[in-house]
Structure formats: C-alpha cells, structure tokens
C-alpha atoms as one frame of an Amber mdcrd trajectory, in Angstrom:
protein
  77.250 220.473  13.443  78.998 219.885  10.144  78.424 222.461   7.425  77.015
 220.827   4.316  77.130 221.918   0.687  74.221 221.260  -1.692  74.914 218.626
  -4.351  73.222 217.553  -7.563  71.717 214.154  -6.897  68.317 212.503  -7.149
  68.471 211.201  -3.555  71.054 213.326  -1.737  70.502 216.971  -0.822  73.864
 217.963   0.683  77.221 216.642   1.846  79.671 217.913   4.443  82.934 216.774
   5.958  84.787 217.428   9.193  88.469 216.596   8.578  89.388 216.837  12.270
  86.816 214.216  13.249  86.956 212.370   9.885  83.168 212.509   9.780  81.179
 212.603   6.555  77.684 214.127   6.802  75.115 213.173   4.168  71.651 214.731
   4.028  69.064 212.920   1.947  66.178 214.585   0.111  63.774 213.454   2.856
  65.752 215.490   5.404  67.438 212.523   7.087  71.105 213.130   7.943  73.659
 210.386   8.453  77.167 210.819   9.859  79.700 208.280   8.600  82.715 207.902
  10.893  86.467 207.452  10.289  86.163 208.550   6.660  89.474 209.603   5.111
  89.593 212.926   3.215  90.173 211.213  -0.140  86.974 209.165   0.299  85.041
 212.417   0.796  86.666 213.972  -2.292  85.868 210.920  -4.406  82.249 211.053
  -3.269  81.634 214.716  -4.054  83.394 214.448  -7.422  81.650 211.227  -8.483
  79.559 211.238 -11.661  76.726 209.706  -9.632  76.976 210.646  -5.977  74.192
 208.272  -4.943  75.732 205.274  -6.709  79.160 206.104  -5.284  77.722 206.422
  -1.771  75.974 203.078  -2.082  79.014 201.302  -3.543  81.803 202.825  -1.449
  80.474 204.408   1.765  77.422 202.456   2.929  78.545 199.261   4.580  82.176
 200.371   4.651  81.908 202.857   7.545  80.069 202.934  10.842  77.357 205.583
  10.904  74.920 207.352  13.159  71.547 208.714  12.120  71.141 212.310  13.296
  68.032 213.770  14.904
C-alpha cells in the first residue's frame, strides 16, 4: 500500500507516490483509488504543487499513464 497525503482539491482526497515502483496513487473524494504506473518523480511533484490538482491530473496524468483501479 502506498501512503497518501491529504490534498486540497474539490475532487481528490489524497495523493501518494512510490518512487521505487514509480506508482502514483490518487484517492478521489468518493473513496475510489487509482494507481498510475511508470510515473516519473517530477510528474508527481508537478501534480502535488499544481494550482489546481484536479485540472493538472486531467490534463497531464489521465490518458498519459496506464492505471489500475484499486479495491
């Protein structure tokens, strides 16, 4: 399991990252967790520091990386 940190976002509850596996974990407000694979560390940093995390996720992560839905 990847530890996640709460974030301020209207749709996203928390974000975590495993640098060894290059896996980005995103938990949405509805409790759904997605793992995005082969994500470079700078992509994770850009996401968590974005002015709008949700918009950044939609524009730069979704569709760019393979993912698995957890649970």
